N, C-alpha and C positions, 0 to 999 in steps of 0.2 A: 587802770580799768577798775580795780577794786574801789578806789576812792570815788570815781565817777558814779559807780553803782550806788554807793552810800549817799550820794548827793542827789539821787533821783534822776539818773540818766535814762536814756531811751530803753525800750524793751529789747532792742538789738544788743545794746551793751550789756544789759542784764543777762540776756541769753548767752552771750559770749563768756561772761564771767561764770555763770552756772556751769557751762560745759567745761571750762578750764578747771574750775574748782572740783568738779566731779571727777575729772581725770586725775587730778593730783591726789584727791582723797582715795581714789581707787588704788593708786600706786602705793600710798601709805598703808592702806589696808593689807595689801599683799606683803609689804615689809613687816607690818606688825604681826601678821600670822606667822611669818618666818621666824620672828623673834621668839616664838613659843618654843622652838627647838634649839635656841642658842644656848651654849654652855657658858653661863655667866661667871660661875666660880670655877677656878681651875684646880682647887684642892679643898680639903675640909678643915684645915687648921684655922680655928676662929681668929687667931691673931693676924692671919694673912688673907682674910676674906675681903673682897671688894666692899661688901656691905659694912664690915667693921670700919673700914677706912672712911667711907662716905658718911657714916654716922657721926664722925668727929667734927663735921662742919656745922657752923651756926645756921647756915641756910644754903640751899643749892639753887642757883639760877641757870637756866638753860635757854638756848635759842632753838633747840631741837623740838620738833613737833610730833615725833613718833612716840611709841609707847614702850620703849625698851625698859626704862627704869620702872614704869608702872608694873610691868610683868615680872621683873626680876629683883627689884629693890624695895619698892613701896609695899612692905608687908610687915608682919609681926617681928621679923628678924631685926628691924631697927632697934627694938627694945632689948635685944639680946647682946648688943654691942658691949664691950668690956666696960665702957664708962657708965653704962646704964643711964645715959643722959636723957634719952627719948623714950616715951611710952608708945610712940607711933609716928605717923606722918600726916601731912596735910597739904592740900592744894588750896592755899588761902583764897577766900572769896568765891569759891565754886561749891556747887552742890550736885548730887546725883539728879539727872534729869527725870528719871522714872522712879516710882516707889521701889522699896527693897523687895526683891523677888521672894517668893514663898520658900524656896530652897536656897540656902546660902552657898555661893560659889565665890571663893576668895579672888580668883583671877577675874571673874566678871565684875566684881566690885571695883577693882582697880582700873579696868579698861572700859567700863560702861560709859555711856554718854553723860556729859556733865554740862552744867549751865552756870552763868554768873549768879551769885547771890545778889540780894538788894544791896545797894551801895552802903547802907548803914551797917551791913554785916561784913564789909571788907576789913578783916582783921586776922591776926595770927592768934592761935590758941596755945596757951602755955603747955609745955611738955611734949609738943608735937613738932617734929622737924619740918620747916617750911620748904616746899619745892615749888619754885616759880618758873612758869613757862612763858617767857617774855614775848614770844610771838604767837601765843595761842597753842592749840593742840588739835590733832586730827579727830579727837573724840569730844571736842567742846562745841556746843551750839550757842547761838546768840549773835552771830555775825551776819554779814551779807553774803550773797552768792548762793551756789548750789547747796541746798540742805541747811542754809544758815550757819555753816561751820565758822567757828571763830578762829580764823587763820590769817596771819599777815604774810602776804606774798609780794614778790617783785620789789621795785624801787619805791622811794618815798615812804619807807616803813614808819618813820617817825610821825608822818602826817596821818597814815592809816591807823597807827596805834592810838592817836588822840581821839579817834572816832568811837573808841570803846572804853567805857569807864573802868572796866576790870583791868585791861592791859595798861591803861594810863596810870592806874594805881600801882600796878606791878613795877612800872618803870620809876615811879617815885620811890617805891620801896627799895629798888636796886640802888638808886642814888643815895638814899639814906643809909643803907648798909655800907656802901663804899665810903661815905663821909666819916663813919665811926670805926671802920675796920682797921685792925692793925696789919692783917695779912690777907692776901687774896691769891688763890690758886686758879689759874686759867688753863683749862684742859681742852685742847683741840679746837680752839677758836682761831679763825683765819684773820681777824682784825679787818674785816671787810664791811662792817656795818657802821656807818658814820655816827648814828645816834648812840650806839654802844661805845664806840671809840671816844666820843666827846664826854660821856659820863666817866670813863676811865681817866681821860686827860684832866678833867676837873678835879677828880679825887686825888690824882697824883700831885697836882699843883697846890691843893688846899689842905691836904691831910698829911698823915704820917704813914700811909699805907705802904706795905712791902709786898712785892709781887713775885710769884713763882710761876713759870710757864712750862707747860707740858705740850710739846709739839715736835713732830719730826724735824722741823727747821730750827728748833730751839728759839733763842732770842731773835734770830734772823727773820722770824715770821713777822716781826714788826716792820720790816723793810718792804714797802710796796712799790718802790721805784724801779723803773726800767734800768737794769744793770748796764745797758749800752750808753746811758746818759751820765752826765756828771752828778755825783751823789751829793745832795744837799739834805741833811737830816730833816725829816718832817716834824710837824708839831707833835705827832704821836710818839715818835722816837725820842725827841727831846724831853718830853714829859715823863715817859715811862722808864726809859733806860736807867736813870739814876735810882729808881725805885725797885729795880729787879734784884732779888737776893739769890736767885738760882733758876736753872732751867734744865729740862730733861728732853733729850731727843729719842729716848727709848720708847717703844710701844707701851702705852699706859698699863695694859693688862700683864705685861711681862713681869712687873713688880709683884704680882700676886700669884705667880707661878713658881719659878725657880730662881729668879734674879733677885737675890736678897740684897745685893749692893744697891740696886735701884730702889727696892722697897725702903731701905734705910735712908736713901736720899730723899724720897718723898716724905717719909715720916719725920725727918728733921724739920720740915715746914712747921709742924705743930710744936716742936720742942723749943723753938726760939723764944726768948723772953719777950 
């Protein structure tokens, strides 16, 4: 339906998409408001902060469209990480939709509506950690449907992504990072998006990438086959399994509370030569 709307479908289809997207955005708005009260950090030791851990990555790519990290991670704390690597954060290729308000509100700055830059300005800025939202975001405009939100929904995501220069560039960036990466940590991904899986398969076949998976199923999350049938390894399993250097079945946040064994396990991901 989203693709049909972009191709100039009937008013009926557009109205259906508007209604669907409005309902989805409303759901996300409720979720995002609830995130304001979420306890993101479980203790105050700088070494064991989630923020300190996330700041160690060259870039963060997400399929999530909510504003959890905008509320609790994308702030000046990035520059306080022990490595002092970043002076701040960036959502590459995007800009605030409205002028800066008269009174500065750090939370509003991070969660306010944003829009794509001109294509000539699709670039990373040195010293700022890039945060890529591969399927758009609930607070981005410039797409089709209700309120023009830039969100990719439903099936045929790869086709939908190609309709938007910003998201198309994001996926090219994703592939370029994978092509040169030595290590990749995958947290909470179900391996259910064919276009993402294909990028991972291509990277595993062509590069030297090493993969660490964080998921309640561990490495078994790669197996999407019906257990009642004869198991034949899929292309995804064949490509990725030789590249896996570790996995965790523990809840991700437990490592930043009292589970120091799990924290050490995650931290060794960065220590490998």
